[in-house]
N, C-alpha and C positions, 0 to 999 in steps of 0.2 A: 127323425134325430130334431134336436130343438136348436133354435141359435138364438144366441145372444142378442139384443141391438145397441142399447146404450151402454150399460158395463161391463167392461172385461175384464174375467177372473182368467187364472191360468191353475189348474191342480184341482182336487178332487176338493169334495164338498159330502159326506156319508157316502153312496154308493152313485152319487153324481160326475162327472168325467166332464171339465172344462176345458178348454183347447181352443186354438188358431188354426184353420186349415184355408190356403188359400186366400188369403187376405180375410177370412167372415171369423167370427168370434163364434164357435158352437158349444154345445153342450149334448154328451149321452152319460148313457147309465152302463155301468160297470159292470161284465158278467158276472155272476158270484162263484163259478165253481168250472175249472177249464179241463176237460180231459185230456190229457196229450196221449197219442201213439205211441208205440215203440219206434215207428219210422221217423215222427215229430222227434222224438225224443233221444234222436240219431241225428236227424238235422241238428239242432239246437246246439252239441257236443262237435258237429262238423263248423258252424255259423261261429262259435265261440272259438274253437280254432282259427277261423278265418278273420275273424275280428282282431285278435290278439297279433296274427302275423302281419298285418295289415298295419296295425299302430308300430309294430318295432320297424316296417318297411319305411314309414313316415318319417319317422322319429331319423333314419339313417339318412333321410333325403333333405329333414329341414334344411341342412346348411345350405345345400344347394338351389335352393329356390329363392328369388329374391323378397315374396311375398308371399309366406308359408302360412298366415292366416288369414290370407283374404280366402273368401269363400267361391270368389268369379273363379279364382285359378287353381281349386279343385273340381268344378265341374264342369262341363262342355256346354251346359242350358241356361 
């Protein structure tokens, strides 16, 4: 994995992905092709269902939260 020190880029250029991880600017090459097994496809579908359900739940709870957009309210860490 490469680390970018002076200039921060976020996104992709060609096959290289630039991102920030734990406050460090990093770059890595993107996989050319990913094969998903049947189990992975099923888990992806389940995750999509859970993500949509979570979105609906958060939208219902937003009126009762004083700072709904505050990230510290969303996690314990």
